[in-house]
N, C-alpha and C positions, 0 to 999 in steps of 0.2 A: 504494499499499499504505498503511496507516494504521501510526502510530507502534507501537502495541503488537505488531502483527502483523510489522511491521519487526524490532523489539527481540527478539521470539519466533523469529524465523528467525536472527537473529544468533548467539542462546545456541545453538539447535540446532546450528550448524554450527560454533560454537566447542567444543561439547561433542563434537562427532563427531570434530575434529582431535585434541582431548585423549585421547580413546578410542583413536584410532590410535598416540598416541605412547606410551601409558600401559603399564605391564608388566601382566601377565596377572594376578597377584596380588590376585583381587577375588573377592565374591561368585560361588561356583562357578567363577571365573576367568571369562575372557571364552570358553574352549573351553566350559565347563560349558554357559554360558548360551546360546551358538550351536548347540548341539546340541539343547538342552531346545526352543528355537523352531524349530530346524530341524525338529524329528520334529514339532512342532505343525502347520507348515505343510502337513504330508502328509496332515493329517487335516481341514484345512479346506473346507467345502462350497466350491462354485463362487461363490457368491454372498458368504460371508464373505472369502474370499480376495481377491475385486474390492473389497470393502472395507477391508481392511485395508492392501491395496497405495495403495488413495487417501487413506490417512492418513499413509504411512511419510512421513519428510522424504526431499527428493531425494537424499542421499547414501546412502540405505540401497540404492538403485537397485532398489527393488520387492521387496527381502530382508527380511522380518521378523527373520529370524536376525542380519543383519546390525547389526541397531539394539538389540539385546536387550541389551547392555551399557550403553548409554546412560546409565541412573540412576546406574551408578557414577561414571559419568564427570563429572556434576553435582552431585555430592555436596558438593564445596567452594562452589559457587555456590549451591546450595539446601540448606544445612545441617538445615534443619526435616524434610528427607526421611530424615536419617541412622536415627531409631527404626524408622521402616518397611521397613527390610530385615532386621529380625528378630523374632524373640518369644522372648526367654530365660525360662526358668523357674528355680524353686529347686532343680532337681534331683532331683524326684522322678519324672521320667520321665511326666510329665503337663503337659498345657497347659489352663489353664482363663482363657478370656477376661476374664473380670471380674478375676481376680489378676493376671494377665500381660500383657495389652494396655495398656501404657501408655508413655509416654517416658521417658526417664532424670528428669525432673523430675514425673513422674507424670500427665503429659497423656494424658489417656483416647483410646482407641482408636488410639492411634501406636505400633501396631506391623506385623509385616507382614500379618497377618490383616486389621486393620482397612485397610491399603493395598488388599489386594485387595480389599475390600467397597466401598470408597472409589470406586475406577478403574472397577470393573465398574458401578456406579448409574451414574456420570459417564457412561460408554458409552453405556448403555442410554436416558438421558435427554437428548433432542436439545437441551432448553432449559436443561442445565447449562453452568454459568459456568466450568467447568474445559476448558482446550485439550484438544482431542479427539486430538490427536496425541501429546502429552505423556501422555494418560490411558492411550492403548493401549501406549506403550512401558514406563510403569511398571508396567502389569498384567501384560505379558507377562514384565518382569525378575522382578516378585515372585512370581510362578508358579514361578519357579526358584530363587529364594531359599527360599521357605516350604518345599522338598522337599531341601534340602541339611539334615541332622539338625543339625548343629552350629549352625544359624540357629535353633536351639530349644534349645541347650544351656544350661550354668549361667549364670544371672547372676552368679555370684562370679568367675568366669574369662573372663567375656565371650564366652560360647560357645566356649573353649578359646584365645580369643587372648594368653591370659597363661599357659597353657602351653608352655614352649619344649620343643622336641625337637628330635632328629636324624634326618634322614631319609636311610638308607642309610649311616650313618657318614660323610657326605660335605656334606648341605645342613643349615645351622641353619633351622629354620622354627618354627613353632607348631602346635597340634593343629588349629585352626581353618583354618590355609591347608593342613596335610595334608588335608582333606576337601574347600577349595574348589579347590586347584590339583595338589598334589603325586602325589594318586592317579591322577587323570586323565593328569597329563603322563607318569607312568612308564607306564601302560597303554598310552598313545599310542605311546611309544618302544618298548616291547617287543612289543605285539603287532600295531601298525596303522601303523608305519614313519612315525609322526610325522603321519600325515594325518588330519585330522579327520573327511572324508567316508567315510574309510572305517571308524571307529568308530561312525559315525552309522548306518553300512549296518548294522554288525554288533548295534546296539543295535535297529534295526528287523525285522533277523533274528527276536530274540529275541521280538516283538512277534507274530511270526506263529508262532512255535514253541513255545519256554519259556513265555510269559506269557499267550499268546492265551486262555486259558481265564479268566485276570484281568482282560484288559483290560477288557472290558465292564462290570466292576464298578467300575472303578478313577474313572469319572466320573457313576456312578449315583447319586449323592446331588445331583446338581446340579438345582435348579428354577430357575423364573424369579424366585423371591424369596431366594435364598440361593445363595453361591458354594461354600458347604460347606470353606471355607478353616479353619474351626476345626478339622474332622477332619485335613487335610493337616497342622496344627501339631503336633495329637495323634499323627499318625505319628511326624513328625520327633523330637518330643521323647523318644518312647519309643525310638527307634533312634539317638538322642544317649547313652543311659545304658552301652550295649556300646562306642560309640566312644571311652569314656573307658579301658576297661578295657586295661592294659599299655601305657596312655600317660601315666605320669606325668612331671611336669616334670624334665626332664634325660636322660629316657630317649630309647634310640635304636630308632627304628622300622624294620624290614624285611621280609622276604617275609611272616612270619606275620601281622603286621598288614595288608600291602597285600592280600593274597590274601583276608582277611575283609570288608576294607572296599569293594573293586572291585564285585562283585556288588552291594552297595547302591547305590554312587554309580550303576553302571548303570542301576539298575532305578528308582531315583530321579528320574534325568533322564527317562526313559520315562516315567514317571506323569506328572510335570510336562508333558511335553509334550501326551499325551493329554487331559489336564485343563485345559489352556489352551486346546485346539482346541476342547474342547467348550463350554466359556465362551464364545469367541469365536463359533461356530457358533449358540448360542442368543442372544447379543446383535446378529448381524448377518443370520441368517438363520431365526431363529424357531425352530429344531431343531437336534437333534444331528446329527455325523455318523452315515450308516448304521451303521458299526459301532460307534457309540459309544451304545448304547440304554440308556435307566434300566429297571432290574429292576422 
């Protein structure tokens, strides 16, 4: 094994160990990313599924969902990647690539939309210098990030990170973390016996019932030349505005806020999974899943 490949393997293994030790308070939380990618796995074509499994690191044991939090685990080792997890806006409920897709120092294309576009292109191009395993993990993770509304929140408060709130009068948190973690953890505890697979199955049930008429449209704008990530960011930017309502700095958030946020969280996880599958199917099998057809 060459030095660069050996170094890459060491970094991947170290990141996996860090992910296993680290707390769940990350983008979407480990649970949200796991569920997004688990839903995507169910929509992959046989060819795409085989290709994905062939790129996964050994520690993922053939499960894409098990590796979807990896980009959070390596943010310290790869500080340049930090800006690729979000696309904050001035707070006008809109996303503009030219205006909003840049790093903290104005670096062009350094936002979650740019990351999705970049790693999609890398996986499509067999001659790309990017590592294909890392490209797959970054792409899968960023599809989760872009569907979390506060990842397209206000620049002034870092997507809700500086808005300190209390969750059910017991947990000091912030508005970003409420959407990343607290809503999901509360739902799992109340309704799903703290079992992720049960919550995933509930979301899948909605895909065949409540959302069945919408599902085919979620990935409809995807073509071989675009990922439509701009559209996903626009949706999150629009959803972020009502997420601020009733969540002022120092406020206590309970049932009223939770029951408004939960349907949004569940639907965005589902949309992220369906759209990730559509992109991976196009890359690895040249077509969408039979259930995800363009209109």
